N, C-alpha and C positions, 0 to 999 in steps of 0.2 A: 290627389291625382284625378282630375275630372275631365281632362282632355283626351279624346279618343286616340290621337297620335301618340301621346305619352304612354297610354295604357298599352297600345300595340308595341311600342318600343320596349317597354318593360318585359312583356311576354316574350319578345324575340331574344332579349338578353338572357332570360331564364332558359329558353330553348337552346341557346348556344353556349350555355354554361358560364356566361359572364356575370350573372347575378344568381346567388343561391336562392333556393325556394324559401328559406327562412327570412331572408331580407325582403323578398317579394311579398311574403305574407305580412310582414310588418307594415309595408307600404299600403297593402290592400285591405287590411283588416277592418278599416273604418270606411270602406268604399260605399256601402249602402247608406249608412248614416253614422254620425258621431255625437254621442251624448255631450252636452255642455251643462254642467251642474245637474240639478234635478228638474230643470225647467225647460230644456230645449233639446231637440235632436236634429242636428244639421243634416240635410239631405244632399250629401256630396255627389250622389249618383244622378241628380236631376239634370246636370249639364249633359251627361252621356245620353240620357233617355229623351230629353226634350229639346236640347240645344240651348237652353237658358239655365243659368245657375239659380239657386234659391235666393230670394230677396227677402229682407227682413221687414215685416210689418211693424212699424214703430209704436203705434197707438196701443196702450195697455201694457207695454213693457217698461220696466224701470230702466233708467240710464245704465245702471250696473249690469243688468242683463244684456242690454244692447251691446255694451262694450265687450263683454265676454264672448258673445256670439260673433261679433265682427272680428275680434282677434283670432278666433278659431278659424273663421272662414278665410281670412286673408292668407293663411298658410297654403291654401289650395286654389285660390281664385285671384286672378289679376285685378278684378273689379269686385268690390263688395258694396252692396247698396242697401240702404234702409229708407223706407217711405214714411210719410206722415210724421216727420220730425219737426217739432215746433222750435223756434229760435232758442228758447231758454234750455231746452233739452240738448240742442246742438252744442251750446256753450259748455254744458257739463261733459258731453262726450268728447269735445275737442281738447279739453284739459287732460284727458286720458289717452287720446289718439291724436297726436299733434298734426299728422298729415291728413286728417279728415277734411274733405271738401264739403261745402254746403251750398245748395241751390235753393235760396230762400223762397222764391216765388213758388217753386215746385214742392217745397218742404221735403226735399230729398237730401240725404247726406251720403257720401260715398268715399271709399278708399279706391282711388283710381289714378292712372297717369294723367298728366295735364292735357294731353290730346289722345284721342282714340281714333285710329283710322277706320273708315268703313270697311266691313268685311264682306259685304254683299253688293252686287250691282242693284240698281234701282234706288228710288228714294221715297220717303214717306212725307207726304204733304200734310201739314196739320193746320186746320183753320179754326178760329174761334169766332163765335157770333158777337160777343161783347167783351169789353175789358174785364168785367167782373168774372168772366169764365176763364181768365188766364191761369189761375192756380191749377185747374184741372188740365188745361191744354199744355202748360209747362211740365206738369207731371208726366204727360205722355211724351213730350219732346225730349226731356232729359233722360227718361227711361230708355227711349229708342237710341239716343246718342251714346249712352253708356253701354248699351248692348251691341254697339258696332254698326248702327244703321245711319244712313245719310238722311237728314231732316231739313225740310224747308217750312218755315213758319209764315202764316198769314193771319194777323190778328185784327179783330174789330171789323168784320165784314158781314154783319147780320142782315136779315131781310128788311129791317126798318130803313136801311139805306142800300138797296140792292146794287146800286151803281158801284159801290166800293168793291163788291165781289166781282162784278163784270169787268171792271177796270184791271183786275188781276187774274184774268183767265189763264195766264201762263203758268201759274202755280198749279191749277187744276190739270192743265194739259200735260204738264211735265211729270206729274206724280205717277208712281207705280201702284200706290195704295194711298187712300186719303183717310185721315181721322178728322171728323167734324164735331166740334164741341159747342153745345148751345144749351141755354136755359130758357126761361120764359115759356113760350109756346113750342120751342124746339123745331122750328120749320127749316132751318138752314140745311140739314143733311139731305132732305128731300130735294131742295133746289139744286144743291151741288151734284147729287146723284143724277139729276136730269141733264147735267152738262158733262159728266165724267165718263171715261171709258175704262175705269178701273174700279176695284172694290172700294166701297165707302163704309167706314166704321163710324157709327153715330154714338156720341157720348152725351147723354143728358146730364145737366148740372142742376144743383139745388138752388140756383139763382133765380129769383122771380118773386112776384107778389103772391099774396095768400093763396089764390086759386091755382097757382102752379104746384101747390102741395109739396114743396121741398123737392121738386124734381120729378114727381109722378106725372104731371101733365106733359112735359117734354118727352119723358120716357114713352108714354102712350102714343104721342104724336109720331115718334120715330118708329115705334113698332107697327103703326098703321100707315107708314109711308106708302104712297102710291108709286113711288119711283123704284124701279128694280135695282137689285144689287146693293141694298143697304142692310148691314148687320148692326145690331145694337148691343152695347154692353151696359152694365149697371150704372146707376146714378153716381156721378163724380169719379168714375173708375178710369181715370186717364192711364194708370199703370196697365190695367188689363187691355185697354185699347192698343197700347204700344206693343205689348207682347203678341197680340193677335196680328197686328200689322207686320211685325217681325216674322212671325210664323208663315204668313202669306209670302213674304219675300224669300224666306229660306226655302220654302217649297218650290217657288218659281226658279230659284237658282239651282236647286237639285234637279229639276226637270231639264234644265239647260245643260247640265254637266253630263259628259259621256258616262255610260254605265260600266 
């Protein structure tokens, strides 16, 4: 029970005598977190606190652990997501969870309905500098879509061929928040921020030759951006960029709603 409306409904049923306190206690006893084996504690309360459910970090977990965590989470969440899942790991997981979906480029697997309608107004524009940046950009895009946000993609528009970006100004102009993913020297977010009237979230990737230092060079470029309105997440962190973009849209929608 992680949805605020469901929690309020339960409390009202208790108040009106339609549900006994013992039944309510059974439903709520694992509200804060639920132990899974001796290796995990699922934070069911996170949806209520932050608006986003807990997401499974796949690297470093065994397939058996991931299966147990996903099966426990699916009882309380309409969407259960795991990131950084390699194809061979997905094959093992899918044998145990037949309805598991896999987004191979993003390396995300999820228990989710075939389509998820956007829950918030506004859209997230996601730009990638090069084709090699797509795994990180797709991680951001799939995370945002599974979280109920509208996404528009624009790939391979890096500064080496700036006309490709300028020919697609409509994506920048229509976005409520932008995620810009780039490796190499990481200049694209600064260029985009100079054209955009919305927040820009810069994501450095580990793509590049030796002097890019596995993403450190684009990270520093983005942190030193002369364009205003640029925020930076960690190297290859498409997931974190999507959650930040979603929080910006959620906050904007909250301000629009009557108090």
